[in-house]
Structure formats: structure tokens, C-alpha cells
N, C-alpha and C positions, 0 to 999 in steps of 0.2 A: 503493500499500499504505499511506502515511504517512496518511493521511486516514483510510483505514479504520481506524486504531485509535487515532484522536484530534485528528489533527493541525488547529488551530486558528488564526484570525488570516492574520499574515502567512504562515506558513509551504504553506497552501495555495492561497494565491497563490504561492508562490514554486515550488511544486510542479505548477501549472498551467504556469507559465511554460516549467519546464525538459524537461519531457515532452512540451506541447502546443505552445503560441504557437510556440517556435522551429521547429517544423516548418508547422506554419501559414504564416508567414512565406517561407520557405522554399518552400513550395509553391504559392502565389500566383503565382509568377514562371511555373511551367509551366502551371498550370488554371484561375487564377483565373476568366477569363470563362467558362469553359463551366460547363455546363448541370451535370454531375457536380459544381461546388462545393456544391452545395446537399446533396447527400448526407454532404459533408464539413464543411459548418455543422449539419447533425443531429447527428454524431458528435462535434463540439465543445462542444455543446448536452448531448447526453447524459453527455460527459465532465463537464461543470459541475454535472451535476445530481449525478450521484455525488460528488463530490469534497465537495460541500457538504449531504450529505447530504438533498438535497431529494425529492420524489415524482416519479414518473414524468409526472404531468401538469402540474406546478409550473409558472408562465409564468417564463422564464430570463432576460427582461429586468431585473426587479429585483436577481436575480443576479450577472449579468454587471457590472451600476453599484454594486451595496453594495462587490462586490471590485473594482472599476475594472480590470475584464477588457477586452482590444478583442475584438471580435466577426469574424469572417471577413469578412462584405462592410465591415464597418470597416477591416481591415487591409489588402485589396484597394484599397479608395479611397485609402487614404494612402500604398501602395506606388506609386500610378499618378500620384500628386501630386508623388511626392520623384522 
């Protein structure tokens, strides 16, 4: 909701971290290596587009990079290494 009303910068990253990233980190322990993880990755990209007010067809990699957000596959790899 906050991003909808003009949240920018750090607040957007904090919003994503609080609502989405925490669930992804917890969930990768349960379903990180299954085929349904691709659906979750699509939802993560959709959430990042909404928070950053990007269009539906915009490429998400620059958005993830500019906001310094870990993608779901990267979170899974990181947790496997740790």
C-alpha cells in the first residue's frame, strides 16, 4: 500500500524486504528445488514491478539490480551454500 501512495528509495526496498523477502527465505527451505518455485519467482517479479511502478512487460533484472534485491533462485543458491 505504501508504494502505491508514493513510497520511493529505501522505503520501497524495506517494504519488499518486510513483506516478500522474508517469506521467500523461509519458503525456499520447503519448496526451493521443486518445479512450482518458478510460479513463485513469477509472483516475486510481479510484486517488484508493482512496487516500482514498472509496466507489465518491463524486464525485471535491472529493477532487481538497481534496488539490490535478491531473486528467488539466488536466495535458494545462497541458502544451499550456507
